[in-house]
C-alpha positions in Angstrom: 17.0 5.4 -30.6 14.1 6.3 -32.4 14.4 3.3 -34.8 13.9 1.3 -31.3 10.3 2.1 -31.6 9.7 1.1 -35.2 10.7 -2.3 -34.6 8.6 -5.4 -33.4 9.6 -7.5 -30.5 10.1 -10.1 -32.2 12.6 -8.3 -35.1 14.3 -6.2 -32.2 15.1 -9.7 -30.4 16.1 -10.7 -34.0 19.0 -8.0 -34.5 20.2 -8.3 -30.9 20.9 -12.0 -31.7 22.4 -11.9 -35.0 24.8 -8.8 -33.9 25.8 -10.4 -30.8 26.6 -13.6 -31.9 28.6 -12.3 -34.9 31.6 -12.2 -32.2 33.8 -15.1 -31.3 33.4 -14.8 -27.8 29.7 -14.9 -27.9 29.4 -18.2 -29.7 31.4 -19.8 -27.3 28.2 -19.5 -25.2 25.4 -22.2 -24.3 22.3 -21.7 -24.8 21.2 -20.8 -21.5 24.1 -18.0 -21.5 22.9 -17.2 -24.9 19.6 -16.5 -24.0 20.6 -14.5 -20.9 22.5 -12.2 -22.8 20.0 -11.7 -25.4 17.3 -11.0 -23.0 19.4 -8.4 -20.6 19.9 -6.8 -23.7 16.1 -6.8 -25.2 15.3 -5.7 -21.9 17.4 -2.5 -21.6 15.9 -1.6 -24.8 12.1 -2.7 -24.0 11.6 -3.1 -20.0 13.3 -1.9 -16.6 16.7 -3.3 -17.9 18.4 -6.2 -14.6 15.3 -5.2 -12.8 12.9 -7.2 -15.3 13.2 -10.3 -15.0 12.3 -9.7 -11.2 9.1 -7.9 -12.1 8.1 -11.0 -14.7 8.6 -13.3 -12.0 4.7 -12.9 -9.8 6.6 -15.0 -6.3 8.3 -11.8 -6.0 6.7 -9.3 -3.5 9.4 -6.7 -2.9 12.5 -5.6 -4.6 15.4 -3.5 -2.8 18.1 -2.2 -4.7 21.1 -0.6 -3.0 23.2 0.6 -5.2 23.5 -0.5 -9.0 25.6 -3.7 -7.7 23.5 -4.7 -4.3 19.5 -5.9 -5.2 17.5 -8.2 -2.7 14.2 -9.6 -3.5 11.4 -11.0 -0.8 9.9 -13.9 -2.0 7.2 -16.0 0.7 8.4 -13.6 3.3 11.8 -14.4 2.8 14.4 -11.5 2.0 17.1 -12.7 -0.6 20.3 -11.5 -2.3 20.4 -12.1 -6.6 23.0 -12.0 -8.2 22.1 -9.5 -10.4 23.4 -5.8 -11.0 22.9 -2.4 -13.4 26.6 -2.3 -15.3 27.1 1.4 -13.7 25.5 3.5 -11.1 24.6 6.0 -14.4 22.2 3.0 -15.4 20.4 3.0 -12.9 20.0 6.5 -12.5 18.5 6.7 -15.6 16.3 3.9 -15.2 15.1 5.8 -12.4 14.3 8.7 -14.0 12.2 6.8 -16.9 10.4 5.3 -14.2 9.3 8.4 -12.2 9.0 10.1 -15.4 5.9 8.0 -16.7 4.2 9.7 -13.5 5.2 12.6 -14.1 7.0 12.9 -10.9 10.7 14.7 -10.5 13.7 13.5 -8.4 16.6 14.8 -8.0 19.4 16.2 -5.7 17.5 18.9 -4.8 14.7 16.9 -4.4 16.1 13.4 -3.7 13.3 11.9 -2.5 10.0 10.3 -4.1 7.0 8.1 -4.6 5.7 6.5 -7.8 4.1 3.8 -9.3 5.3 1.2 -12.3 2.0 0.6 -14.9 1.5 -3.1 -13.5 0.6 -0.7 -9.9 3.9 -1.7 -8.1 4.6 1.0 -5.4 7.8 3.0 -6.2 9.6 4.8 -3.3 13.5 6.5 -4.4 16.3 7.6 -2.5 18.9 9.5 -4.0 22.6 10.6 -3.1 23.7 12.6 -1.0 20.5 11.1 1.6 21.3 7.8 0.2 25.0 7.6 1.7 25.4 4.2 -1.2 24.2 5.7 -4.0 20.2 5.3 -5.5 17.8 3.6 -3.1 15.1 2.4 -4.5 12.2 -0.1 -3.3 9.5 -1.7 -5.3 6.9 -3.0 -3.6 4.6 -5.4 -5.5 1.2 -6.3 -5.8 -0.9 -9.5 -7.1 -2.5 -9.4 -10.5 -5.4 -10.0 -8.9 -6.2 -8.4 -5.5 -6.6 -10.9 -2.8 -10.5 -10.6 -1.5 -11.7 -12.0 1.6 -12.7 -15.1 1.3 -8.8 -16.1 0.6 -7.8 -13.8 3.2 -10.2 -15.8 5.5 -8.2 -19.1 3.9 -4.7 -18.0 4.6 -5.9 -17.6 8.4 -5.1 -13.8 7.7 -8.7 -13.0 9.3 -11.6 -15.2 11.2 -14.8 -16.5 9.5 -16.3 -14.6 12.3 -14.3 -11.9 12.1 -15.3 -11.5 8.1 -18.7 -11.9 8.8 -18.8 -8.5 11.3 -16.6 -6.8 9.2 -18.9 -7.4 6.0 -21.8 -6.4 7.8 -19.6 -2.9 9.2 -18.9 -1.8 5.6 -22.2 -2.3 4.4 -23.7 -0.3 7.7 -21.0 2.6 6.8 -19.0 2.4 10.2 -16.0 4.0 9.6 -12.8 1.9 9.4 -9.7 2.4 10.7 -6.5 -0.4 9.6 -3.2 -0.5 11.2 0.1 -2.2 11.1 3.5 -1.9 10.4 5.6 -2.4 6.9 4.6 -4.8 4.9 1.4 -6.3 7.4 -0.9 -5.9 4.1 -3.3 -2.4 5.0 -3.4 -1.8 1.6 -4.6 -6.0 1.0 -6.5 -6.1 3.7 -8.4 -2.4 2.6 -9.3 -3.4 -0.8 -10.8 -6.4 0.4 -12.8 -4.7 2.4 -14.1 -2.1 0.0 -15.7 -4.9 -2.4 -18.3 -5.1 0.1 -19.2 -1.4 -1.0 -22.6 -1.4 -2.8 -21.7 -0.6 -6.3 -24.6 2.0 -7.0 -22.1 4.4 -4.5 -19.8 7.1 -5.7 -16.0 6.5 -4.0 -13.7 8.8 -3.9 -9.8 7.0 -3.0 -6.8 9.2 -2.4 -3.4 7.9 -2.3 0.6 9.4 -2.7 0.3 6.9 -5.2 -2.5 5.1 -6.5 -2.3 1.6 -5.8 -5.9 0.6 -4.2 -8.0 -1.6 -7.2 -11.2 -1.6 -6.5 -13.7 -4.2 -8.2 -17.8 -3.4 -8.7 -17.6 -0.2 -8.0 -18.5 2.0 -11.5 -18.9 5.2 -10.3 -15.2 5.1 -8.3 -12.9 8.7 -8.9 -8.9 8.2 -7.6 -7.2 10.8 -7.4 -3.0 11.0 -6.8 -0.8 13.4 -5.5 1.5 15.6 -7.2 4.5 16.9 -6.3 6.0 19.9 -6.8 7.9 21.0 -10.4 11.5 22.0 -10.7 10.8 25.1 -8.9 9.1 24.4 -5.9 5.4 25.1 -7.3 2.4 22.7 -8.0 2.2 20.7 -5.1 -1.1 18.9 -4.7 -1.0 17.1 -1.0 -3.3 14.7 0.8 -5.2 17.2 2.7 -6.0 19.8 -0.5 -7.3 16.2 -2.1 -9.1 15.4 1.1 -10.9 18.9 0.7 -11.2 18.9 -3.5 -12.8 15.2 -2.8 -15.8 16.8 -0.1 -17.1 19.5 -3.2 -17.6 15.7 -5.3 -20.5 14.4 -3.9 -18.8 11.1 -2.5 -20.9 8.5 -0.7 -18.0 7.4 1.2 -14.1 8.8 1.1 -11.3 6.1 1.1 -7.8 7.6 2.1 -5.0 5.1 1.4 -2.2 6.0 3.7 -2.8 9.2 6.2 0.7 10.2 7.3 0.6 14.0 8.8 -1.8 17.1 9.4 -4.1 15.8 6.4 -5.6 13.0 9.6 -7.3 16.6 10.7 -9.0 17.0 7.3 -10.0 12.8 7.1 -11.3 13.1 10.6 -13.7 15.9 9.9 -14.8 14.5 6.6 -15.5 11.5 8.5 -17.5 13.8 11.0 -19.5 15.4 8.3 -21.8 12.7 6.3 -19.3 10.8 5.2 -20.0 7.6 6.7 -18.2 4.0 5.4 -15.3 6.0 5.3 -11.6 3.6 5.2 -8.1 4.7 5.6 -4.7 3.6 7.0 -1.7 4.5 8.8 1.3 2.7 10.2 1.4 1.6 14.1 3.0 -1.2 16.2 -0.9 -1.5 18.2 -4.2 0.1 18.1 -3.7 2.3 20.9 -0.2 3.6 19.5 -2.1 4.5 16.4 -4.9 6.5 18.4 -1.8 8.5 19.7 -0.1 9.0 16.0 -3.3 10.5 15.5 -2.8 12.8 18.0 0.1 13.3 17.0 -0.6 14.1 13.4 -3.5 16.2 14.0 -1.3 18.4 16.4 1.4 18.9 13.5 -1.0 21.1 11.5 -3.2 22.8 14.1 -3.0 24.5 17.0 -5.8 22.6 19.3 -6.3 21.4 22.4 -5.5 17.3 22.8 -9.2 17.2 24.4 -11.1 18.5 21.2 -8.4 16.0 19.3 -9.7 13.4 21.1 -12.8 14.0 20.4 -12.5 14.7 17.2 -10.9 10.6 17.2 -14.1 9.4 19.0 -16.8 10.8 17.0 -15.4 10.0 13.8 -13.2 6.4 13.6 -15.8 3.5 15.1 -13.8 1.1 14.6 -9.5 0.1 14.1 -8.3 -3.1 12.8 -4.6 -3.8 13.8 -2.5 -6.2 11.4 0.5 -7.9 11.8 3.3 -9.4 10.5 4.0 -12.7 12.6 7.2 -14.5 13.3 6.6 -17.3 10.6 6.0 -14.2 8.2 2.9 -14.2 7.6 0.4 -11.7 8.2 -2.7 -11.4 9.9 -5.3 -9.5 11.5 -3.8 -9.2 15.6 -7.0 -6.9 16.9 -9.8 -5.5 16.0 -11.2 -3.1 18.6 -14.2 -0.6 19.0 -14.0 3.2 19.9 -16.5 4.0 22.2 -15.6 7.3 23.3 -13.8 10.0 26.5 -12.6 7.8 29.5 -13.1 9.0 33.0 -8.7 9.8 32.2 -10.0 12.1 29.3 -8.0 9.5 26.5 -10.2 7.8 23.9 -11.3 4.4 25.1 -11.0 1.6 23.1 -13.0 -1.9 23.3 -11.6 -5.1 21.9 -14.4 -6.9 19.5 -11.5 -10.0 18.6 -8.1 -10.9 19.4 -5.2 -12.6 18.2 -4.1 -15.2 20.4 -1.3 -17.3 20.3 -1.2 -21.2 21.2 2.6 -21.9 20.5 5.0 -22.5 17.4 5.2 -25.2 15.7 8.5 -24.9 13.4 8.7 -22.4 11.2 4.7 -21.6 11.7 2.8 -19.4 14.7 0.0 -21.2 16.2 -3.2 -19.6 17.3 -6.8 -17.7 16.0 -8.2 -14.9 16.0 -10.5 -15.0 19.2 -13.7 -13.0 19.7 -13.2 -11.6 23.2 -16.2 -8.8 23.1 -19.8 -7.4 21.2 -20.1 -4.6 19.4 -21.7 -1.8 21.5 -22.7 0.9 19.2 -25.2 -1.1 16.8 -27.2 1.8 15.4 -26.2 2.3 12.7 -26.2 -1.9 12.3 -29.9 -1.0 12.4 -30.5 2.0 10.6 -28.6 -0.2 7.2 -30.9 -3.3 8.0 -27.7 -5.2 8.8 -29.3 -6.5 12.2 -27.2 -6.5 15.6 -24.5 -8.3 16.5 -25.5 -11.3 18.3 -23.3 -13.7 16.7 
């Protein structure tokens, strides 16, 4: 309604209360029920309807909507249903259009899958019918108001102090780092923490499907975000195009939020053509699996011999960091590996520097620690940057 934008929040609440409580059935509600009813109507005008109370709860890390009557949340690693639903499927569809329209995205039956983000930085993934059989499906990944830094990750046991010290030197010395892990393992959080060690006088270009990274202390930062095709199927700008464009922006480093497909070739080429210190992430079950996935990604968009692709990987990426989500729902660094070249079998050869070793399990807690199992072999960048050598 046009008057909605002209009425203050307090006046709108007053209007809702007066309209609601002049009806006999609503006068019999308890104080708590009245507050809930007023808030629900208010959020339908000014917030995100049924989702607003969930988005206002900082302890909720994920919201999963499987149709308008089926909503789950994740809190402290545990997924549970919530007694909240939308009044109709149409209301949920309207809300989806409001969310994706806010970042100039389009989603409909012809193009039923889209990524978007909310003003608070939360990541939104939408799948509509006919692909989603149970109705509109929405997954909202939430991030803390203040990104965790490496000191906090060490305190939580996500990474050891020794590994963090090495990673700090590697970032400052402009080693190319690649973070892998499963869904919800903390890749974006860890990437944000690593980026805090980038010197503030460098120019950084970040490339993402949906902007999630929040770099602090870097004034010369250019965030780029992909664009979906319009209703006529034109105008799409993907990660591949953005990587190419970023090379003309004179960046000191390029950060690709997540590599998913054929753009992996452009990322590797950027790392191989003077853009040291680049960072990126991708989904995988382990470091060796990540190497295989990168090979497959490159080959999906380029007709190259596998041997050439492996040489590209071995010369572009210096360090792999693999994150895992353990049985106790904790997110930790599982392994840090160095790329040491191409082995006699023609495959990319890795050497572990740190590995998480489990020591048993207490009730509800995985017991173990990240142990140093090797030393860095390629120390040329450390020496060049004046960061010393790996003598720890």
